[in-house]
MMTF fields as JSON, N, C-alpha, C and O atoms, coordinates in Angstrom:
{
  "mmtfVersion": "1.0.0",
  "mmtfProducer": "UNKNOWN",
  "numBonds": 291,
  "numAtoms": 292,
  "numGroups": 73,
  "numChains": 1,
  "numModels": 1,
  "chainsPerModel": [1],
  "groupsPerChain": [73],
  "chainIdList": ["A"],
  "bondAtomList": [4, 2, 8, 6, 12, 10, 16, 14, 20, 18, 24, 22, 28, 26, 32, 30, 36, 34, 40, 38, 44, 42, 48, 46, 52, 50, 56, 54, 60, 58, 64, 62, 68, 66, 72, 70, 76, 74, 80, 78, 84, 82, 88, 86, 92, 90, 96, 94, 100, 98, 104, 102, 108, 106, 112, 110, 116, 114, 120, 118, 124, 122, 128, 126, 132, 130, 136, 134, 140, 138, 144, 142, 148, 146, 152, 150, 156, 154, 160, 158, 164, 162, 168, 166, 172, 170, 176, 174, 180, 178, 184, 182, 188, 186, 192, 190, 196, 194, 200, 198, 204, 202, 208, 206, 212, 210, 216, 214, 220, 218, 224, 222, 228, 226, 232, 230, 236, 234, 240, 238, 244, 242, 248, 246, 252, 250, 256, 254, 260, 258, 264, 262, 268, 266, 272, 270, 276, 274, 280, 278, 284, 282, 288, 286],
  "bondOrderList": [1, 1, 1, 1, 1, 1, 1, 1, 1, 1, 1, 1, 1, 1, 1, 1, 1, 1, 1, 1, 1, 1, 1, 1, 1, 1, 1, 1, 1, 1, 1, 1, 1, 1, 1, 1, 1, 1, 1, 1, 1, 1, 1, 1, 1, 1, 1, 1, 1, 1, 1, 1, 1, 1, 1, 1, 1, 1, 1, 1, 1, 1, 1, 1, 1, 1, 1, 1, 1, 1, 1, 1],
  "groupList": [{"groupName": "UNK", "atomNameList": ["N", "CA", "C", "O"], "elementList": ["N", "C", "C", "O"], "formalChargeList": [0, 0, 0, 0], "bondAtomList": [1, 0, 2, 1, 3, 2], "bondOrderList": [1, 1, 2], "singleLetterCode": "X", "chemCompType": "L-PEPTIDE LINKING"}],
  "groupTypeList": [0, 0, 0, 0, 0, 0, 0, 0, 0, 0, 0, 0, 0, 0, 0, 0, 0, 0, 0, 0, 0, 0, 0, 0, 0, 0, 0, 0, 0, 0, 0, 0, 0, 0, 0, 0, 0, 0, 0, 0, 0, 0, 0, 0, 0, 0, 0, 0, 0, 0, 0, 0, 0, 0, 0, 0, 0, 0, 0, 0, 0, 0, 0, 0, 0, 0, 0, 0, 0, 0, 0, 0, 0],
  "groupIdList": [1, 2, 3, 4, 5, 6, 7, 8, 9, 10, 11, 12, 13, 14, 15, 16, 17, 18, 19, 20, 21, 22, 23, 24, 25, 26, 27, 28, 29, 30, 31, 32, 33, 34, 35, 36, 37, 38, 39, 40, 41, 42, 43, 44, 45, 46, 47, 48, 49, 50, 51, 52, 53, 54, 55, 56, 57, 58, 59, 60, 61, 62, 63, 64, 65, 66, 67, 68, 69, 70, 71, 72, 73],
  "secStructList": [7, 7, 7, 7, 7, 7, 7, 7, 7, 7, 7, 2, 2, 2, 2, 2, 2, 2, 2, 2, 2, 2, 2, 2, 2, 6, 7, 7, 2, 2, 2, 2, 2, 2, 2, 2, 2, 2, 2, 2, 2, 2, 2, 2, 2, 2, 2, 2, 2, 2, 2, 2, 2, 2, 1, 7, 7, 2, 2, 2, 2, 2, 2, 2, 6, 1, 1, 7, 7, 4, 4, 4, 7],
  "xCoordList": [-69.716, -69.618, -70.511, -70.43, -71.345, -72.225, -71.448, -70.671, -71.665, -70.961, -71.957, -73.05, -71.553, -72.34, -71.492, -70.309, -72.089, -71.371, -71.582, -72.714, -70.478, -70.508, -69.808, -68.98, -70.147, -69.484, -68.906, -69.553, -67.688, -67.043, -66.419, -65.894, -66.489, -65.818, -64.708, -64.929, -63.51, -62.344, -61.666, -61.737, -61.005, -60.161, -59.075, -58.671, -58.617, -57.608, -56.372, -55.795, -55.964, -54.763, -54.966, -54.055, -56.152, -56.425, -56.638, -56.205, -57.296, -57.492, -56.141, -55.937, -55.232, -53.881, -53.158, -52.451, -53.34, -52.73, -53.286, -52.533, -54.598, -55.234, -54.636, -54.304, -54.499, -53.958, -52.508, -52.125, -51.7, -50.296, -50.183, -49.412, -50.955, -50.943, -51.391, -50.796, -52.436, -52.999, -51.96, -51.76, -51.313, -50.315, -49.119, -48.613, -48.673, -47.513, -47.756, -46.849, -48.974, -49.311, -49.947, -50.175, -50.229, -50.855, -52.303, -52.76, -53.016, -54.402, -55.339, -54.908, -56.625, -57.608, -58.178, -57.896, -58.955, -59.473, -60.313, -60.22, -61.124, -61.964, -61.113, -61.454, -60.02, -59.141, -58.487, -58.29, -58.15, -57.56, -58.574, -58.237, -59.806, -60.828, -61.178, -61.44, -61.181, -61.454, -60.397, -60.721, -59.147, -58.053, -58.194, -57.996, -58.532, -58.676, -59.809, -59.658, -60.934, -62.078, -61.77, -62.169, -61.07, -60.672, -59.772, -59.916, -58.847, -57.974, -58.765, -58.487, -59.746, -60.601, -61.379, -61.474, -61.932, -62.686, -61.766, -62.16, -60.572, -59.609, -59.264, -59.166, -59.084, -58.77, -59.915, -59.679, -61.154, -62.322, -62.428, -62.707, -62.209, -62.257, -61.163, -61.389, -59.989, -58.878, -59.214, -58.942, -59.801, -60.189, -61.272, -61.24, -62.218, -63.281, -62.708, -63.1, -61.791, -61.167, -60.34, -60.338, -59.644, -58.847, -59.74, -59.411, -60.871, -61.808, -62.396, -62.504, -62.772, -63.351, -62.353, -62.73, -61.098, -60.103, -59.762, -59.271, -60.011, -59.734, -60.833, -60.609, -62.007, -63.109, -62.887, -62.603, -63.019, -62.814, -64.155, -65.039, -64.309, -65.528, -65.195, -64.63, -65.544, -65.192, -65.828, -65.217, -67.049, -67.695, -66.898, -66.752, -66.385, -65.578, -64.299, -63.881, -63.682, -62.444, -62.698, -61.867, -63.839, -64.176, -64.395, -63.947, -65.068, -65.353, -64.079, -63.887, -63.232, -61.996, -61.104, -60.336, -61.192, -60.376, -61.204, -61.227, -61.881, -62.778, -62.074, -62.726, -60.76, -60.02, -59.591, -58.85, -60.034, -59.595, -58.208, -57.944, -57.352, -56.019, -55.933, -56.878, -54.845, -54.648, -54.765, -55.25, -54.317, -54.326, -55.749, -55.945, -56.734, -58.122, -58.707, -59.711, -58.132, -58.67, -58.12, -58.426],
  "yCoordList": [54.697, 53.289, 52.962, 53.605, 51.979, 51.532, 50.596, 49.756, 50.751, 49.915, 49.305, 49.832, 48.185, 47.539, 47.502, 47.166, 47.839, 47.808, 46.433, 45.971, 45.785, 44.449, 44.474, 45.343, 43.527, 43.368, 41.963, 41.004, 41.844, 40.536, 40.323, 41.249, 39.093, 38.698, 37.73, 36.746, 38.025, 37.202, 36.73, 37.4, 35.574, 35.178, 36.236, 36.911, 36.372, 37.392, 37.305, 38.329, 36.082, 35.937, 36.549, 37.183, 36.365, 36.953, 38.459, 39.21, 38.895, 40.329, 41.027, 42.124, 40.388, 40.943, 41.022, 41.991, 39.999, 40.018, 41.169, 41.877, 41.356, 42.452, 43.791, 44.622, 43.998, 45.269, 45.465, 46.56, 44.412, 44.502, 44.79, 45.655, 44.062, 44.239, 45.653, 46.308, 46.103, 47.425, 48.518, 49.398, 48.451, 49.465, 49.424, 50.462, 48.208, 48.027, 48.585, 49.153, 48.424, 48.841, 50.23, 50.749, 50.826, 52.14, 52.108, 53.023, 51.05, 50.859, 51.014, 51.017, 51.141, 51.049, 49.623, 48.848, 49.284, 47.913, 47.516, 46.393, 48.442, 48.13, 47.756, 46.834, 48.461, 48.164, 46.794, 46.089, 46.416, 45.098, 44.004, 43.029, 44.166, 43.161, 43.131, 42.066, 44.288, 44.352, 43.566, 42.803, 43.754, 43.024, 41.521, 40.72, 41.146, 39.726, 39.088, 37.975, 39.773, 39.219, 39.133, 38.173, 40.12, 40.052, 38.841, 38.154, 38.583, 37.421, 36.118, 35.18, 36.054, 34.866, 34.667, 33.55, 35.747, 35.662, 35.206, 34.373, 35.732, 35.348, 33.865, 33.167, 33.4, 31.981, 31.088, 30.041, 31.492, 30.723, 30.697, 29.649, 31.836, 31.896, 31.031, 30.338, 31.082, 30.279, 28.797, 28.046, 28.373, 26.973, 26.586, 25.485, 27.476, 27.191, 27.065, 26.163, 27.947, 27.855, 26.581, 25.934, 26.225, 25.001, 23.788, 22.898, 23.757, 22.646, 22.602, 21.533, 23.762, 23.815, 23.364, 22.679, 23.733, 23.345, 21.862, 21.277, 21.249, 19.825, 18.956, 17.78, 19.53, 18.778, 18.684, 19.68, 17.495, 17.277, 17.176, 16.442, 17.899, 17.875, 17.205, 17.833, 15.938, 15.176, 15.758, 15.729, 16.284, 16.9, 18.102, 18.304, 18.897, 20.052, 19.596, 20.189, 18.562, 18.064, 17.626, 17.873, 16.978, 16.574, 17.798, 17.82, 18.796, 20.012, 20.815, 21.363, 20.881, 21.663, 21.094, 21.835, 19.821, 19.177, 18.984, 17.883, 20.025, 19.898, 20.017, 20.062, 20.067, 20.07, 21.443, 21.543, 22.49, 23.825, 24.108, 23.903, 24.564, 24.92, 26.388, 27.135, 26.811, 28.223, 29.118, 30.247, 28.607, 29.442, 29.743, 30.677, 28.962, 29.193, 30.418, 30.956, 30.858, 32.011, 33.232, 34.338],
  "zCoordList": [275.714, 275.991, 277.175, 278.222, 277.007, 278.073, 279.008, 278.553, 280.295, 281.262, 282.243, 282.455, 282.833, 283.872, 285.134, 285.089, 286.226, 287.498, 288.114, 288.259, 288.473, 289.062, 290.409, 290.683, 291.227, 292.517, 292.565, 292.144, 293.077, 293.131, 294.504, 295.122, 294.957, 296.194, 295.824, 295.117, 296.314, 295.997, 297.264, 298.294, 297.2, 298.33, 298.534, 297.587, 299.749, 300.072, 299.184, 298.817, 298.837, 298.011, 296.627, 296.093, 296.039, 294.728, 294.829, 293.956, 295.88, 296.08, 296.235, 295.716, 296.945, 297.101, 295.767, 295.489, 294.947, 293.617, 292.786, 292.117, 292.826, 292.082, 292.508, 291.663, 293.809, 294.309, 293.883, 293.472, 293.979, 293.581, 292.087, 291.672, 291.283, 289.834, 289.47, 288.615, 290.127, 289.881, 290.127, 289.29, 291.265, 291.625, 290.683, 290.257, 290.362, 289.504, 288.101, 287.493, 287.587, 286.22, 286.141, 285.049, 287.291, 287.296, 286.817, 286.131, 287.183, 286.763, 287.944, 289.097, 287.65, 288.723, 288.72, 287.806, 289.707, 289.815, 288.605, 288.111, 288.141, 286.978, 285.772, 285.031, 285.575, 284.446, 284.593, 283.604, 285.826, 286.064, 285.725, 285.054, 286.185, 285.91, 284.422, 283.863, 283.791, 282.354, 281.584, 280.674, 281.951, 281.304, 281.545, 280.631, 282.76, 283.093, 282.299, 281.795, 282.184, 281.459, 279.967, 279.307, 279.433, 278.02, 277.768, 276.757, 278.691, 278.542, 278.618, 277.872, 279.513, 279.585, 278.289, 277.781, 277.757, 276.508, 275.374, 274.558, 275.319, 274.301, 274.405, 273.396, 275.621, 275.844, 275.383, 274.779, 275.663, 275.23, 273.706, 273.124, 273.06, 271.602, 270.983, 269.991, 271.576, 271.078, 271.162, 270.225, 272.275, 272.44, 271.43, 270.88, 271.186, 270.216, 268.807, 268.067, 268.423, 267.109, 266.989, 265.941, 268.052, 268.04, 267.824, 267.04, 268.522, 268.388, 266.974, 266.373, 266.455, 265.114, 264.056, 263.105, 264.205, 263.208, 263.311, 262.346, 264.455, 264.627, 264.013, 263.724, 263.815, 263.232, 261.729, 261.064, 261.219, 259.797, 259.091, 259.534, 258.007, 257.212, 255.884, 254.988, 255.763, 254.575, 253.306, 252.237, 253.421, 252.261, 251.767, 250.562, 252.7, 252.306, 251.624, 250.63, 252.139, 251.537, 250.099, 249.224, 249.84, 248.474, 247.587, 246.441, 248.099, 247.327, 247.078, 245.992, 248.065, 247.942, 246.841, 246.227, 246.591, 245.563, 244.292, 243.743, 243.815, 242.662, 241.327, 240.283, 241.345, 240.094, 239.609, 238.631, 240.263, 239.867, 240.414, 241.599, 239.576, 240.025, 240.355, 240.098, 240.906, 241.254, 240.023, 240.112, 238.87, 237.676, 237.177, 236.399, 237.62, 237.196, 237.88, 237.412, 238.932, 239.669, 239.057, 239.502]
}
């Protein structure tokens, strides 16, 4: 697995949270940040899917109702 080394500066309150979380879960700092970034990515994907599902495509609705029933498949 290829990795990139990053450096981050955090306010003391967030740095303290990272340390507490790390110790409580038995993780190292990299694992804590990896988990946090995965959660951010998941949240972004969820928002994108939500937005996409809210968009209505009238052409698709017309095509989806083309008269074929379930039994035709």
